[in-house]
N, C-alpha and C positions, 0 to 999 in steps of 0.2 A: 392504912387501908382506905379510909374515907377520902384521903387526898388522891389516891390512885383512881378511885371511882369518880371523884370530881374531875380529874384530868381526862379520863375517858369520856365522861359526859361532855366536857368542854371541847375536846379535840377529836373525838371519835368520828364524827361525821366528816371532818376534813381528811382524816387518814383514809377512811373508807373511800372517799371521793378520789383521792390520789391513786389508791390501789386500783380502783376501777378504770381510771384514766390510763394507767400503765398497762393494764391487761388489754384494754381496747387498742392502745397504740401498738402493742406487740402483735396482736392479731392482724391489725391493719398492715403492719410492716411485712408480716409473712405473706399476706394476701397479695400485696403489691409486688413483693420480690418473686413470687411464683407466677405472676401474671404472664411474664415473657415466656416462661417455660411452657405454660399451658397453651399460649399462642403458637409456640413452635410445634407442640404435639398436634395441635389442630391442623396446622399447615402440613405437617408430615402425613397425617391421615388423608388430607385432601390430595396431596401429591401422589401418594401411593394409589389412591382410588382412581386418579386420572392417568396412571401409568407413567408419570414423569419421574423416572428413577434418578435422573441427574439432580433434580431439585430436591428430592427426598434425601438423597445421599448428602447433598450440600448441607441440608438442615441437621443431619446427624453429625456432620463434622463441626458445625457451630455448637452443637451440644457437647462436643468432646467425645462422642461415641464412635470412634474411628473404625472399630471392627464391624459394628453394625453398618456403618457407612460403606465399607468395602463390600459387604455382602449385597447391599442394595445396588451399588454401582455394577457389580458383576451381573446381577439379574437383569439389569437394563442394558448390558453390553457396553457400559462405560468403563472399559478395562483400564484406560490410562489413569482415570481418577481413582479407581480401586487400587492401582499400583502405588499411587502417591500416598494414599491412606495407609496401606500396608507398610510402606517404607517408614512412615512416621512411627509405626508400631515396632519397627526394628525387624520385621519379618521379610528379610531380603529375598529369600528364595521364592516366596509367594508373590512378592512384588515383581520380581523378574519375570515370572510366568505371566503375570497380568500385563506387564509392558509388552511382552511378546505377542499376546493376543491382541493388544491394541495397535500393533505395528509400530510401536515406539522402539525401533531397533537399537538406537544408540544407548538409550537408558537400560534396555534389557541386556545388551551386551556388556555394559560396564558392570552390572550386577553379577552376571554369569561368570565373568572373568574374575571378579573379586571372590566369588564362591568356589573358584577352582574348577570351572567347567569351560575350558577354552573352546571346545568344539561347538557348544551351543552359542557361545559369544561370537565365534566366527560366522556361524550360520546367520545370526542376526545382522551382523555388520555387512555381510555379503549382499544383503538385500537393499542396502542403502545405495543411493546414487552418488553420494559424496566420495570423492577420490580418497580423502583422508580415511574414511571408514573402510574403504576397500583395502587400503594398505594395512590398516589395523586388523582387518579380517584375515589377511594373509599371515600376519604375525601370529594370530591366535591359531590358525590352522597348523602352522609349523609347531607351535607349542603342543598341539594335540597329535602331532605325528602325521598329519594329512599334508604331506609335502607337495603332492601333485596338485591338490586344490589351491594351495598357496601359490604355487608356480603359475597357475592359470590367471589368478587375480593380478599377480605382479606383472605378468606378460601384458595383460590388457591395460594396465596402468603405465606401461612402457618403463617399468623399473627392471630393465633387462638383466643387470648384473645380479640383483637379488633373485630374479626369476631363474637365472642360471644356477645359483646355489641351491634353490629349492628343487629344481629338476634333478640336479646331481644327487640330492639326498634320497631320491626315490629308489635308487640302486637298481635300475633296469636299463637294458641296452638302449631301448627306444628313448627313455628319458634322458640318457646321456646325449643322444642326438639333438634333442630339444635344448639341452643345456649348451651345446655348441652353438646353435643358432642364436640363443640369447646372448652369449658372449660376443659373437660377431656383431649383433645389433648394438650391444653396449659399447663396443669399441668404436663403432661408426658414429655413435651419438656423442662421444667425448671429444672435446677440442684437441687438435693434434699437439698443442703445446703441452709440455710437462710429460711425466712418465706414466701417467695413469693409462693412457691409451695403449702404450706399448705393453704394459702389464696385462691388460685385458687380451691383447692379441697373443701374448705368450701363453696365457691360460687356454685360450681357444686352440692354439696349436697342440698343446698337450692332450686336450680332450679329443681332438681330431685324430691324433696318433692312436689313442686307446681304441677308437672306433674303427681304425684301419682306413680312415679317409685321408690318405697321404697327400693328395692334391691340396685339400684345405689346410692340412697341417703345414705344408711347405709355405703356402701363401701367408698363413698366420704368423709363422716364425719370421718370414721376410718383413711383414708389416711391423713386427715387434723389434726389428733391428737385429735379430739374432741370425745373422746371415750364415754362420757356420752350421747351425742346426738345420736351417732351410736347405742349404746345399747338400747336407747329408741325406735328407729325405729325397731330394730330387735325384741324387745319384743312386742311392741304394734301393729305395722303394719304388720310385717312378722311372728310373733309368733314363731320365732327361739330362744327359751329360752336358748338353749345351747350356742349359740353365744353371746347372751346378758350377760349370766353368765360369760363367758370367758373375756369379756370386763370389767365387773365390778371387776373381779379378778385382772386385771391389774391396776384398780383404788383403790385397797385395800378396796373395799366396801364389807365387809364380810357378812353383813345382806342381801344385794341384791343377792350376790352369793348363799347364802343358800336358799333363796326363789326361785330363778330361777332354781337352781339345782333340787329342788323338782318338779318344773313345767316341767323341761326337762325330767323327768322320771329317774333321778339318776345321779350319778357323772361321769359315764363312758363317755357319750357324751361330757360333759363339759371338762373333762380332755383331751379328744381327740382334742377338739377345741383349748384348751390352748397349747397343745403340737405342734399342727400344726402352730399356730401363732408364737410360740417360734422358731421353725425351720425357718419360713419365715424371722424372724428378725435376724437370724444367732446366736441365743442364744442356742448353742448346749447343754450346761450344764443343763439349765432349761428344755429343751426339753427331755433330757434323764431322768431327775428326774421325770417329769410328766409321761413319758412313763412307768417308773417303778411303779409309783403310780397307773397308769391305769391298769397295769397287775395284781397288787395286789388287785384291787377292784373287789370283787367277789359277793358282796351283790346285789340282784336284788329286786326292788320294785314290789309288786303285782299290778295288774291292778287297784284294789280298791285304793291302796296307790297313784298311779299315778293320778287317777281322783281327789282324795282329795287334793293332792299337787297342782294340776293345779288350783283348785278352791281357795286354800289358797293364791296362788301367786297373783292372781288378777292383774289388770292393775296398773302399776306404773307411776307416773307423768313423762311426757317427759321433757327433758332439754329445756331451753328457746329456742323457735323457732322451735322445732322439732315437726313435724306432723302438718297437716293442716286440717285433716278430722274431728276433734272434738270427743266428747264422743261416738257418734254413730259408728265411725270407729273403736274405741277401742273395742266396744262390738261386732261388726259384721265385720269380716275381709273382705276386698274387694275381688271380684271374681277373681280367679286365673286361673282356667282351662278354655279352650275355650268354653265349654258348658255353664258355668256360665257367661263367659265374654261377649259373643256376643248374641244379640237378633236379629233374622232375621225379617225384616220388609216387604220387597217386592222384587220380582224378577225384575231385571233391563234389562236382556238380556241373550241370549244364542249364542254360536258360537263354532268354532273349538277349541278355547282356554278354553272352559268350560262354566259354568253358573255363572252369576254375580248377587248377591243380595245386596240390600241396607240393612245395619245392624247398630245396635247401639253397640258401645263399652262401656259396662257398667263401666269398670275400669277407663277409661279416659273420659267418658261421652261425646262422640263425635260420629257423624255419619261416617261410613266408607263404602267402596265398598268391599264386601267379594266375592272373586272369587274362586269357587270350580273347581278343575282341573278334567280333564276327568278321569273316573273310571278305565281305563286301564293303568293308570300310577302307577305301582307297587311301594309302598313305600320302599321296600327292594332292588330295582334294582339299578344298576349303573346309569341308566338314571335319576332316582329320585334324587340320590345324586348329580348328575351334576346340576339338576334343583335347588336344595337347594343352591349350591354354587353360581349359577348365580343370583338367587333371592336375596341372602344375599349381593352379590356384588352390585347389583342395589340399595338395601335398604341402603347401607353404604354411598351413595352419594345423594345429593339433588340439585335440580335446579328448579327455578320458572316455567320453561317450560316443566318439566317432572312430570308426576303423581307419587307421592311419595309412595313407598312400606313401610308399617309399620311393618308387621309381617308375618310369615308363620307358619303353624302348621297343626294339624289334628282336625277336628270337626265331630262327629258322623261317624267316620271311613272314612271321605273324606278329602283329602288334600286341604288346602285353602291358599289364599294369602289375607291379609288385606291391603287395599291401600286407598289412598286419594279418597274421594267421590267428583267427579267433575261434576258440573251441567252445561250443555251447549248443543251444537249441533255439531255432528261430521261433518267434511268437506264433506264427501260423501252425507250426508243428506242435507247440505247447497247447494251443487252443484245441487242436484236433484230439490230442491225447488226454488233456485234463479238463476241457470245458472252459467256460467263461471265467474271467478273473473276478474274485470277490472285490467289492468296492474299495476296501482298505488297501488291499494289495495292488489294485489297479492304480490308485492314487500315487503310490511310490513309483510304479513303472512309468506313468504319464509324466511325473516330475523329471525323471532321469532323461526321458526322450526329449522333453521340451527344453531342458537345459542344453542338450546337444544342438537342437534346431535353433535355439536362440543364439548360441555362439556362432553357428555357421551363417545365419542371416546377418549377424553383426559384421561378418567378413564378406558380405555380398555374395554368398554362395547359396544357391537354391537347389534343393534335392530333386524335386519333380517326380519322384516315384516312391514316396513314403507309403509303406504298407507293412503288415505283420511279418511277411517273409524277409523284409529288409531290416528287421529289428532282431538282434541276437541276444538271448539271455545267457550270460556267462556267470562264472563263479564270483566275479567282482561287480556285476551290475549289467546294465543294458548297453549294447553297442549299436549304433546306427551304421548300416553298411551302404556302400555305393554313393556316398556324397560326391557331388560334382560330376558324376558320370552320366546320369540319365538324360541330361540335356542333349547330349550328342549321340550316344550309342543307340542305334536303332532308328535314328531320324532319317527321313527321306526328303531329298531336295526336289521340289516341284516348282520350277521357275524361280521366282524370288521368295516364295513362301516356304517356310520350314515347318514341317509337321513334326511335333515333338511326341515321341513315343512314351507311353507310360502304361499303367494298368487301368483299364477303363473303369472298373468298379470304384477306384479310389481317385479318379481324375475329376477335377472341377470342370464345369462347362467351358470355361475360357481356354483350358488347355487343349481342348479338341481342335481349336483353331490356331494353336501355336502361340497364344498370348498368355504369358505366365509372369507372375511376380511372387513375392513372399507369401501373399495370401493364398496362392495356389497350394503351397505346402500345408497351410492351415486346414484347407478342405480335406486333403489327404489324411492329415492327423485326425480330423473329426471322424472320417469314415473308419480309420483304424481303431480309434478309441471306442467308437460305437460297437464295432465287431468284437473287440476284446471284452467288453462288458456284457454284451447280449448273446454272443455266439453266432450272430447273423449279420449280414451286410445291411447298411441302411438303404431304404428305398421301398418300392412296391414290387410285387411279382412281375418279372420280366422288364422292370424299369428301375435302373440303378438310381442312386441319390442325385446324380448330376442331371437327371432328366425328370425325376419325380418330385412331387410336392404333396404335403399332407400325410406322409407316412408316420408310423408310430415313433414317438421319441424314445430315448434311452429309458426314461423313467416309466413310460407306458409298458415297455417290455420287462423291465426289472424294477419293480416299485420301490425297493429299498436303496436304490442309488440316490444320493443326495440331489435334491432338485437343482441346486446351483450348479453342480457338476453336469447334470443332464442338459441344463440350459446352455452352458458355454459350449458343449459339444455340438448341440443343434445349431448354435450360432456359427460355428466353424463350417457347418454343412450347408449354409445358405448359398443358393445358386448365384446370388449377387455378391461379387467380391467386396463391394463397399459396405455390405451389411455384416460382414465377418469381423471378428476382432482385428484390431489394427496391427497386431504383431504377436509373435510367439511369446514375448515378454508378458503381454496382457493375459494370455491363456495360462501361462505359468503362474502368474500371480493369483489367478482365480483358483487354480488347483491347490496351490499352497495354502490359501486361506480356508478352503474346505477342509484340508488336512488338519490345520491348526484348530479349527472349530471342533472337529471330531476329537482331537487329542484333549482339548479343554474339557469337553463333556466327559470323556473317559477318566480324566483326572478327578473331576467332581464326583463321579460314581465311586471311584476308589476311595476318596476321602470319606464319602458317606458310608461306604461299607466298613471302613476302619472305625467309624464312630458309632456304629449301630450294630444290630444283630445281622450276621451274615445273611445275604440275600442271594438267591440263585441268579447266576449270570445269564443274560440274554445273549442270543447269537444273532448274527446278521444272516438272514435267510435269503439265499439267492434262488429264485425260481428256476426250474429246469428250462433251459433254452432249447429251441428246436434243434434237432441234430443237423449237422452240416453234411450236405451230400458229398459223395466221393467224386463226383464228376463235375465238369464245368459246362455251362455257367452255373453259378450257385443260385439256389432258389432264394426267394425273399418271402418267408412265411409271414402270416398275419401275427399280430401282437399276441404274446403269451398271455394266458389268463392271469388275473391279479394274484399276487402271492402274499402270504402273510407278512406283515411288517414287524420289525422288532429290532432290538439292540441299539447300539450307540447311534447308528446312522438315522434311525427313526426318531430318536430323541433330539438329534440335531435339527431335523425337519420341524419338530414341534417348537423348538426354542430359537431357531435361527438356521445357519449362522447369519449374522448381520453383515450386509454388504457395506461398501464404502458410502453408498448413497443413504444408508439408514442411520448413519451416525449423526 
């Protein structure tokens, strides 16, 4: 015991010293090790106080607090960074939504597709300017069953064969017509060497037969090298015996040539056809020989011999797969002239653009809208030729949001346009019956209209008379009517100046002098959107928007319209074309970003409601708009009194949405 006491007495101070040193070292280590953490916390507080959400989020990432970082990023509108943080956490759905809000379309699309949402993936990729993304968007649309949207993208990308397949999958007669056009384009784009081009022409011929477009079918089979099938169509469907005989001559079918030559009224027309085809093939020697033979052919059949020969010719069997009309079609040719082709059923309406009838197209067995143009449009005038060019240009393109033009021609001495028959309600009728559109519903309508206008402008087609009465609400969406027609119909020639008719309340100032471009349509869209949201036309009493300045904005009249949407509409209504948005694409982008911002806030509200006590939902309150007068001209009432604000749109105004310049 004494030895222990002696040891403690001797060594105790040393032990105590080392214990104290150890404790001090441990405390010092802890203090030093947490110094960086304390510094990060201090920096975080400073960043949040300064509103620098990006820096604050980055600090949380450094600390490994990814979920907190994503929330801070979202509050600051740094959606792309939020998406990357969420992706590290394995929350792919939330990350995809964040990338969508950030406009990171490729990353959002990849995640949506991985999550089994091809439609959302396609919509993201569709917004990209890259061709590869457009093609991938088309693939996603097809996965989602949206074959028509896929076909449009493939058509714009000049992937004609794939576009043809997508149009064919729509399973509508009009879509088959587009499929035929795509196959023809695809065949023309393929080098003539090899069998691919012939295969495409064969497919085009079969589609044309199903549509009853026998002329196209015969030419397609001819291009495919299937001369027997082409000859069968020429003989039985088109009654062009001379062409059928020329084709059989190339097949060395002497019996058929003899029979069809008699039916054609003699050898002269057959020889002429054969010489023409030889020249087209570059066979100059054969063409010269046939021309010599044609010059030597002096014998003419009498009318009685021609009738007898036609009776003897009779119908010949079609090659396998040629023709779909059956025996009746062979005995009775399909109606060809407009008088035989169209059956007028009822009048649908009248206006400055002419009279519209509901009619049946007997040749294709479908209902169409037949618009007869004003009688003062002289078919021999330069004005009419301009109309024909414009109408054909519009008919050459197709979009689900644009009423399709099928044909133009003359019926009973009147010029007509045959177009898609659309059943629904025009937006001016809907406005009169239901009042202004709520902002959320209006965004969807505006997006559909802008998509159609963007497509047409991309094809160098200007509408020049956009207004609610030219927008039809159907079961499948919004259709724009009369594209490509307003430029000519109703115009009056005065010397060298062409005055372009339109609807004054929606016309920009420059259109009054006949000078229009794509920005003129944007002014009309601004006036249309203004009216659909407020119930009144833009401008001041007795002074429409193209003459007035300083009138109430959309938001002045309807305070719960998002400010960004109101601003872009008012920019469209600027009297100076250079101050308007540069294109329909720019307006469409603004509308989509407003919608995305509203959807993002709605999602946050739903998430908050799921995580807390249920809270009463707010509604978007639309103030009562002044009633529209029943007579013309329409009045321009003063701004409506301020309405109560609330709901998602008001929250968006408090928090954003952030524009591209704010990032």
